[in-house]
N, C-alpha and C positions, 0 to 999 in steps of 0.2 A: 461690468459688475452687475450681477443680478441681485436685487434686494428682495429678500423673502418676506412674505406676509407676516410670518411669525416674528421676524426681527422688528418690523414696524410696530407690531403689537407690543413687544417688549419695551420699545422706546416710548410708545404712548403710555404704557403702564408706569414707566419710570417718571415721565413728565407729570402724570396725574398724581403720583405719590408725592412728588416734590411740591406740587400745588397744594395738596391737602395737609402737608407737614412743613409749614413755613420755617420751622426751627432747623430743618435739614438744609444745610448750605454747602455749596461747593465753592472753593476759594476763587476760581477764575471764571465762573459762570453763574449768572443769576437765573432765576426761574424764567424771567422774561427772555433772556438770551437763548435759553434752551428751547423755549416755546417758539421763538422766531426761527431758529435753526430747523426745528422739526417742521414748521410750516413750509420752509423753503424745500426741505427734503420731499415733502408730500407734493409740492408744486412741481419739482423737477421730475419726480417719479411719474406723475401724470403726463407731463410733457413727453417724457421718454417713451411711455406706452403709446401715445398718439403717434409719435414719429416712427416707432417700430411697426405699427399698423400700416402707416402710410408707406413705409419701405416695403413691407410684404406685398402690398397692393401694386406698387411700382415694379417689383420683381416679377410678379405674376404677369403683368402686362408686357414687360420686357421679354420674358420667355415666350409668350404667345406670339408677339410680333416677330421675334427672332426666328421662330419656326416657320412662320409665314414667309418672311423675307428670304430665308434660306431655301425654301421650296421654290420660290420664284427664280432665285439665282440658279438653282439646279436645272430648272426648266430652260432657262436662257442658254446655259452651257450645252444642254442636249440639242436645243434648237440650232445653235451655231454649228455644232458638229454635223447635224443632219442637213443643214442648208448649204454650208460651205464645203463640207467634206472633212474626213478625218485627218488629212494631211495639209489642210489649208493654213495660210498665214494668219487667218482670223482665229483659228483654234489656238495657235501659238500666242497671238496677241492677248487672248483671254487668259493665258497662263496655263493652258492645258497642254498635255503632251500630245504631239502629233503621232499618228499610228506608226509612222516610220521610225520614230525614236524608241520604240519598245524593242527589247532584245530579240524576241521571237517573232517580230513582225516579218511577214513575207516581203521579199524584195523583188 
């Protein structure tokens, strides 16, 4: 749930209005209750923004690291094919298809 700035402003205005008009009462909430809940909302909102920023940062680091690790993995696979040969057991152990397993492979 994304809380909009304009919604926070409306809530703040309502709270301020209740504070300045003590005759205005709601049966199940006091001004103090409302103020406490509003404070919690602000606290939770700030915490959520901090966590979202942290998540964004972690996602960027993850994507960068993934690209680097994937590149290394690709190079290892190419190295194994080049070093052991296209039809070697090492190629199969790595989970790659041996050249002889392809349909159009020369026999």
